[in-house]
C-alpha positions in Angstrom: 62.3 -39.7 39.4 65.4 -41.5 40.2 68.9 -41.8 37.8 67.7 -45.6 37.2 63.9 -44.9 36.8 64.6 -42.5 34.0 67.0 -45.3 32.4 64.4 -47.9 32.7 61.9 -45.5 31.2 63.7 -44.2 28.7 65.1 -47.8 27.8 61.6 -49.3 27.5 60.1 -46.6 25.5 62.6 -46.9 23.0 61.7 -50.6 22.9 58.1 -50.0 22.8 58.3 -47.6 19.9 60.4 -49.5 18.0 58.2 -52.7 18.3 55.6 -50.3 17.0 57.0 -50.0 13.8 55.6 -46.5 13.4 52.2 -47.4 14.4 51.0 -46.1 18.1 53.0 -47.6 20.3 51.4 -49.8 23.3 53.2 -51.3 26.4 53.3 -50.7 30.3 55.6 -47.3 29.7 54.0 -45.9 26.9 50.5 -46.5 28.5 52.0 -45.4 32.2 53.0 -42.1 30.6 49.4 -41.5 28.8 47.9 -42.0 32.1 50.1 -39.7 33.9 49.7 -37.2 31.1 45.6 -37.3 31.6 46.4 -36.8 35.8 48.5 -33.6 34.9 46.1 -32.4 32.6 42.9 -32.5 34.7 45.1 -30.9 37.8 46.1 -27.9 35.2 42.2 -27.4 34.2 41.8 -26.7 38.3 44.3 -23.7 37.6 42.9 -20.4 36.6 46.3 -18.6 36.7 47.9 -18.6 33.4 51.3 -17.5 35.5 50.4 -20.4 37.9 49.7 -23.2 34.8 53.0 -22.4 33.5 54.8 -22.8 36.9 52.7 -26.4 37.2 54.2 -27.3 33.8 57.5 -26.4 34.7 57.1 -29.3 38.0 55.4 -31.9 35.6 57.8 -31.6 32.3 60.8 -33.7 34.2 58.1 -36.4 34.6 58.2 -36.7 31.0 61.8 -36.2 29.9 63.2 -39.9 29.9 60.1 -41.1 27.9 60.4 -38.5 25.2 64.2 -39.5 25.4 63.2 -42.7 24.5 60.6 -41.8 21.7 63.0 -39.8 20.0 65.8 -42.1 20.4 63.8 -44.7 18.7 62.7 -42.2 15.7 59.6 -44.3 15.1 57.6 -41.2 14.0 54.0 -43.0 15.3 51.6 -40.0 16.0 52.0 -39.5 20.0 49.9 -36.9 22.1 52.3 -37.1 24.9 55.1 -36.0 22.5 53.3 -33.3 21.0 51.7 -32.3 24.2 55.5 -32.0 25.9 56.4 -29.7 23.2 53.8 -27.4 24.2 54.7 -27.6 27.7 58.0 -26.7 26.9 57.4 -23.9 24.7 55.0 -22.5 27.5 57.7 -22.3 30.2 60.8 -21.1 27.7 62.2 -24.4 27.4 62.9 -23.4 23.6 65.9 -25.7 22.6 64.0 -28.7 24.4 60.5 -27.7 22.3 62.9 -27.4 19.2 64.2 -31.0 19.7 60.6 -32.7 19.6 59.6 -30.3 16.8 62.6 -31.5 14.7 61.4 -35.0 15.4 57.8 -34.0 14.6 58.2 -32.1 11.5 60.5 -34.8 9.9 57.5 -37.5 10.8 54.4 -35.4 9.7 53.1 -35.6 13.7 49.8 -33.9 14.0 48.9 -31.2 16.9 46.3 -32.8 19.5 42.5 -32.1 18.3 41.9 -28.9 20.3 44.6 -27.0 18.3 43.9 -25.3 15.2 47.6 -24.7 14.1 49.8 -27.4 12.7 53.0 -28.2 14.7 55.7 -26.3 12.5 53.1 -22.6 12.6 52.8 -23.8 16.4 56.3 -23.5 16.9 57.4 -20.9 14.9 54.7 -18.6 16.4 55.2 -19.3 20.0 58.7 -18.5 20.1 58.0 -15.7 17.6 55.2 -14.2 20.2 57.7 -14.4 23.2 60.4 -12.7 21.5 57.9 -9.6 20.2 56.6 -9.5 23.8 60.1 -9.0 25.3 61.2 -6.6 22.5 58.2 -4.3 23.2 59.5 -4.0 26.7 63.0 -3.7 26.0 64.1 -6.3 27.6 67.4 -7.9 27.2 66.1 -11.3 27.9 65.3 -11.2 24.2 68.4 -11.8 23.0 68.5 -15.2 24.1 65.3 -16.0 21.7 67.5 -15.0 18.1 69.2 -18.8 18.4 66.0 -20.7 18.8 64.1 -18.4 16.5 66.5 -19.1 13.7 66.8 -22.7 14.5 62.9 -22.6 14.1 63.0 -20.9 11.3 65.5 -23.3 9.4 63.6 -26.4 10.9 60.4 -25.3 9.1 61.9 -23.7 5.8 60.2 -26.1 3.7 56.8 -26.3 5.9 53.7 -24.4 4.7 52.4 -21.9 7.2 50.5 -18.2 7.1 53.0 -15.6 5.7 52.2 -13.5 8.6 53.5 -16.2 11.3 57.0 -16.2 9.3 57.0 -12.6 9.2 56.6 -12.4 13.1 59.9 -14.5 13.5 62.0 -12.6 10.9 60.2 -9.1 12.6 61.5 -10.4 16.2 65.1 -11.6 15.0 65.4 -7.7 13.4 64.4 -6.2 16.6 66.9 -8.3 18.3 69.6 -7.7 16.0 69.4 -4.1 15.6 71.8 -2.9 18.0 74.3 -5.9 17.2 74.0 -6.4 13.6 72.5 -3.8 12.0 72.8 -5.0 8.6 71.5 -8.6 9.6 68.7 -6.9 11.1 67.6 -5.2 8.1 67.4 -8.4 6.1 65.1 -9.7 8.9 62.9 -7.0 8.7 62.7 -6.3 4.8 61.5 -10.1 4.9 59.3 -9.7 7.3 57.8 -6.5 5.1 57.8 -8.5 2.3 55.9 -11.4 3.7 53.5 -9.3 5.8 53.2 -5.6 4.7 51.2 -4.9 7.9 53.9 -6.4 10.1 54.9 -2.8 11.6 58.3 -2.9 10.7 58.7 0.2 8.0 59.9 2.9 11.0 62.6 0.6 12.3 63.8 -0.6 8.7 63.9 3.2 7.6 65.9 4.2 10.6 68.3 1.5 10.4 68.9 2.1 6.5 69.3 5.7 7.2 72.1 4.6 10.1 73.9 2.1 7.7 73.7 4.7 4.6 75.3 7.7 7.0 79.2 8.2 6.7 81.5 7.1 9.2 81.7 9.2 12.5 78.8 11.7 11.3 
């Protein structure tokens, strides 16, 4: 999409959202983007490989950037499946902060997930990032370090949101595992929180090890 086209779409999306006054927006840009999403979803249904789906979404996402910028700028808060779907796709491709930008807007306005999803928006955001972090931690992949900030931001965004304790425990467990080598004291706090929220979170062994290390005399 050209710079001029993106500017036009962003501006028109903002106008259409503001004109809707919190109701479902209509207009050439909003309707066109919704139609484009359906076309892309049809393409994705024909792809069986999960990895291939993720790469396809990575290529599709820029088509919606200007629209999302316009919706967030308008701050209208109308239910919009394009917005929530783009948030999910950004999570799928690892665009954590891009997803969190939408999540903040969605939580602020109480947006619901598309009907086919059982989890609500706050739970989805926290669990998706936490699950990705835990996979990387299990593989001892240094890339997990990059998820510490989005994980903390997700927890902060959802601090007043209701969700299963087990989901929030996953996020604290992941943060504890990420921080265990760089900030053991902070890691202990996160692992203790995870254990309190979910006694079956699987953090006892690492928590015990870290506490012993912290209690050991310096130089021992």
